[in-house]
C-alpha positions as semicolon CSV with decimal commas, in nm:
position;residue;x (nm);y (nm);z (nm)
1;X;11,080;14,065;22,212
2;X;11,003;13,817;21,919
3;X;11,320;13,923;21,743
4;X;11,513;13,799;22,069
5;X;11,338;13,511;22,069
6;X;11,414;13,398;21,696
7;X;11,774;13,511;21,759
8;X;11,797;13,281;22,076
9;X;11,630;12,989;21,891
10;X;11,873;13,026;21,596
11;X;12,180;13,046;21,846
12;X;12,036;12,723;22,018
13;X;12,011;12,540;21,687
14;X;12,371;12,652;21,577
15;X;12,535;12,549;21,905
16;X;12,342;12,224;21,936
17;X;12,448;12,147;21,579
18;X;12,814;12,250;21,671
19;X;12,794;12,013;21,963
20;X;12,658;11,725;21,760
21;X;12,958;11,763;21,516
22;X;13,199;11,781;21,787
23;X;13,060;11,445;21,944
24;X;13,036;11,286;21,611
25;X;13,410;11,388;21,519
26;X;13,533;11,281;21,868
27;X;13,337;10,952;21,837
28;X;13,481;10,888;21,482
29;X;13,826;10,951;21,588
30;X;13,798;10,664;21,859
31;X;13,615;10,426;21,632
32;X;13,896;10,443;21,356
33;X;14,109;10,138;21,339
34;X;14,345;10,301;21,083
35;X;14,477;10,588;21,325
36;X;14,752;10,505;21,587
37;X;14,690;10,601;21,931
38;X;14,952;10,897;21,914
39;X;14,745;11,037;21,610
40;X;14,420;10,987;21,793
41;X;14,546;11,185;22,081
42;X;14,675;11,464;21,849
43;X;14,325;11,504;21,678
44;X;14,170;11,499;22,027
45;X;14,406;11,777;22,137
46;X;14,346;11,971;21,823
47;X;13,950;11,926;21,853
48;X;13,976;12,040;22,205
49;X;14,192;12,354;22,168
50;X;14,040;12,471;21,848
51;X;13,686;12,314;21,829
52;X;13,557;12,477;21,538
53;X;13,861;12,471;21,321
54;X;13,985;12,147;21,431
55;X;13,647;11,971;21,368
56;X;13,651;12,135;21,041
57;X;13,999;12,011;20,939
58;X;13,920;11,681;21,064
59;X;13,618;11,627;20,849
60;X;13,822;11,768;20,531
61;X;14,122;11,542;20,605
62;X;13,945;11,235;20,670
63;X;13,931;10,988;20,387
64;X;13,583;10,945;20,240
65;X;13,631;10,561;20,279
66;X;13,849;10,393;20,503
67;X;13,967;10,022;20,483
68;X;13,755;9,970;20,798
69;X;13,444;10,120;20,624
70;X;13,479;9,890;20,335
71;X;13,506;9,600;20,584
72;X;13,188;9,706;20,753
73;X;12,992;9,734;20,428
74;X;13,121;9,401;20,316
75;X;13,002;9,246;20,648
76;X;12,648;9,404;20,590
77;X;12,627;9,285;20,246
78;X;12,715;8,930;20,362
79;X;12,449;8,953;20,639
80;X;12,192;9,076;20,397
81;X;12,277;8,806;20,157
82;X;12,263;8,542;20,431
83;X;11,923;8,661;20,539
84;X;11,796;8,688;20,190
85;X;11,907;8,324;20,120
86;X;11,642;8,142;20,297
87;X;11,340;8,071;20,036
88;X;11,003;7,964;20,101
89;X;11,087;7,633;19,962
90;X;11,364;7,597;20,225
91;X;11,124;7,684;20,505
92;X;10,863;7,427;20,372
93;X;11,141;7,167;20,362
94;X;11,210;7,237;20,712
95;X;10,857;7,230;20,835
96;X;10,811;6,866;20,646
97;X;11,127;6,740;20,827
98;X;10,986;6,874;21,170
99;X;10,647;6,697;21,098
100;X;10,806;6,382;20,991
101;X;11,018;6,361;21,301
102;X;10,725;6,427;21,500
103;X;10,828;6,740;21,649
104;X;10,526;6,918;21,550
105;X;10,171;6,796;21,485
106;X;9,990;6,775;21,147
107;X;9,789;7,048;21,269
108;X;10,066;7,272;21,350
109;X;10,243;7,183;21,033
110;X;9,923;7,302;20,832
111;X;9,897;7,620;21,044
112;X;10,281;7,698;20,996
113;X;10,266;7,624;20,632
114;X;9,953;7,838;20,569
115;X;10,124;8,141;20,752
116;X;10,428;8,081;20,560
117;X;10,267;8,069;20,224
118;X;10,080;8,370;20,318
119;X;10,368;8,564;20,415
120;X;10,525;8,471;20,083
121;X;10,214;8,592;19,884
122;X;10,037;8,296;19,790
123;X;9,676;8,241;19,897
124;X;9,600;7,971;20,159
125;X;9,365;7,809;19,908
126;X;9,628;7,780;19,655
127;X;9,852;7,613;19,919
128;X;9,558;7,358;19,996
129;X;9,508;7,281;19,619
130;X;9,885;7,267;19,535
131;X;9,907;6,912;19,670
132;X;9,629;6,788;19,429
133;X;9,688;6,776;19,053
134;X;9,498;7,005;18,876
135;X;9,245;6,858;18,621
136;X;9,330;6,959;18,260
137;X;9,108;7,249;18,111
138;X;8,915;7,167;17,799
């Protein structure tokens, strides 16, 4: 009884894995821009006629890195650099411009500046003391 249950669980696991491989290969065929429509049709027919063997052949024959993959990686890197390019100083400059243009009040400016500096890792008390010159230590 327990043996039948374990065999059933193992079979369900492997069939689910095979189904996921089939779905991922199927979707990968349609996503690829380097395959023509005819080649996509041939691959779809192959994986429908011989599902296990067709998926295995496709995974072996597929190039590790396509030109489309390189473009996607370059886009992701550019987006990460664009997001990382905004510094705390830039944000403070924007807040100061908004305050000077009377878009935000002085209280809103101080609250936003404190939040920005707290998010950046500087303590709020250090931010308040940063505008006044420090006395020299003797």
